[in-house]
C-alpha positions, 0 to 999 in steps of 0.5 A: 675456461671459467673462473669463479670466486668463493661465492661461485660467481663467474669472474672470468671466462675465455672466448672458447668457453663463451662459444661452447655455451653459445653466449657472450662474456657480458652475459656470464660475468657476475652471474652465479655459476649454478645458473649456467653449469648446474651443480657446482659442488665440485667447484666448492670441493676443489676450493675447500679441499685444495684439490684438483678434480680431473676428467669430470665429464658432463653433458649440457643438453641445452647447449648440445654440449658434452665436456671433460672438466678439470677443476682446480683452486687458484690460491695465489689469486685469492679465493678463486676456482678455475675450470678448464673444459674440453669439448667432447661433443663430436666424439660423444655424438659419434660414440652414441651414433654407432649403435644406431648405425650398426642396427641399420646395417644389420637390417640392410644385411637381413633385407639383402639376404631375404631378397637373395633367398626369394630370388633363389626360391624363384629360380629353383621353382622355375628350374623345377617347372622346366625340369618337370616339363622336359621330363614330360616331353621326353617321356611322351617322345619315348612313348611315341618312339616305343609305339613306332618300334612295336 
């Protein structure tokens, strides 16, 4: 969780927030939220409209982080806006990994099918050669037998 004042200056962070952004409390306090979070328009709107913004998802590539944010004003404590972030990075990576995995599986299946077809063609070729050789041998044998009986 992060809390900012009306000037969008960070006034409070919890340890989980610091861990997500790979930083310390001391490095964040009294800094402008924009420096860490980029666009803070939703924070300003939450305060101005006295409104909760739910399920805003945002990626922070610099931190390899994908979060769902809930932003809400805290009127009782003065001019403050809080944001609770849920780290969805693992799920996001899995979701983005699926197309690559599917492509690899399709390639592997095609490779197996091609190898099986090649083996089947080789077997068919060998069977064809063997059948032809057998036919030639049997025809020669028949001719020999026919000549002996004449």
